[in-house]
C-alpha positions as CSV (number, residue, x, y, z in Angstrom):
1,M,-67.5,-162.7,-30.7
2,P,-71.1,-163.5,-29.6
3,S,-72.3,-167.0,-30.2
4,S,-75.3,-165.8,-32.3
5,L,-73.0,-164.2,-34.8
6,S,-70.7,-167.2,-35.1
7,D,-73.6,-169.6,-35.4
8,P,-76.2,-168.6,-37.9
9,G,-78.4,-171.6,-37.0
10,A,-78.8,-170.3,-33.4
11,L,-79.8,-166.9,-34.8
12,R,-82.4,-168.5,-37.0
13,I,-83.9,-170.5,-34.1
14,S,-83.9,-167.4,-31.9
15,L,-85.7,-165.4,-34.6
16,L,-88.2,-168.2,-35.1
17,V,-88.9,-168.5,-31.4
18,H,-89.4,-164.8,-31.0
19,A,-91.6,-164.5,-34.0
20,I,-93.8,-167.4,-32.8
21,G,-94.0,-165.8,-29.4
22,G,-95.1,-162.5,-30.8
23,L,-97.7,-164.1,-33.0
24,V,-99.1,-166.0,-30.0
25,V,-99.4,-162.7,-28.0
26,L,-101.2,-161.0,-30.9
27,I,-103.6,-163.8,-31.5
28,S,-104.4,-164.0,-27.8
29,A,-105.2,-160.3,-27.7
30,A,-107.4,-160.5,-30.8
31,A,-109.3,-163.5,-29.3
32,L,-109.9,-161.7,-26.1
33,A,-111.1,-158.6,-27.9
34,I,-113.5,-160.7,-30.0
35,Y,-114.9,-163.1,-27.4
36,K,-115.1,-160.8,-24.4
37,P,-118.6,-160.5,-23.1
38,A,-120.2,-157.1,-23.7
39,G,-120.5,-154.7,-20.7
40,M,-118.9,-154.8,-17.4
41,T,-119.3,-157.5,-14.8
42,A,-120.3,-156.6,-11.2
43,Y,-116.8,-157.3,-10.0
44,G,-115.4,-155.0,-12.7
45,A,-117.8,-152.2,-11.8
46,R,-116.9,-152.4,-8.1
47,S,-113.2,-152.4,-8.9
48,A,-113.6,-149.4,-11.2
49,F,-115.6,-147.5,-8.5
50,R,-113.0,-148.3,-5.8
51,F,-110.1,-147.2,-8.1
52,A,-111.8,-143.9,-8.9
53,L,-112.6,-143.3,-5.2
54,A,-109.0,-144.0,-4.2
55,A,-107.7,-141.7,-6.9
56,L,-110.0,-138.9,-5.8
57,V,-109.0,-139.3,-2.1
58,I,-105.2,-139.4,-3.0
59,T,-105.6,-136.3,-5.2
60,L,-107.5,-134.4,-2.5
61,L,-104.9,-135.4,0.2
62,A,-102.0,-134.4,-2.1
63,M,-103.7,-131.0,-2.8
64,A,-104.2,-130.4,0.9
65,L,-100.8,-131.5,2.1
66,L,-98.5,-130.5,-0.7
67,G,-99.9,-127.4,-2.2
68,Q,-101.6,-124.1,-1.5
69,H,-105.0,-125.7,-1.5
70,G,-107.5,-126.5,1.1
71,P,-109.6,-124.7,3.7
72,G,-108.4,-121.1,4.2
73,A,-105.9,-121.1,1.3
74,H,-108.0,-118.8,-1.0
């Protein structure tokens, strides 16, 4: 028999710890959503541009190498 079923006190402590942990996560997310500066920072804009460029290059390479796409395929 698992120890949590034989010891209701341990089950209560586990539930309390998990509930407090979940509450901390939710409050942290709400605080970040409220106090985040408006707009995007310069670093964030560069990162977003790099990610979009990398996704485009990967997509074009996959189309050219794996499918019936590319020069002369039409």
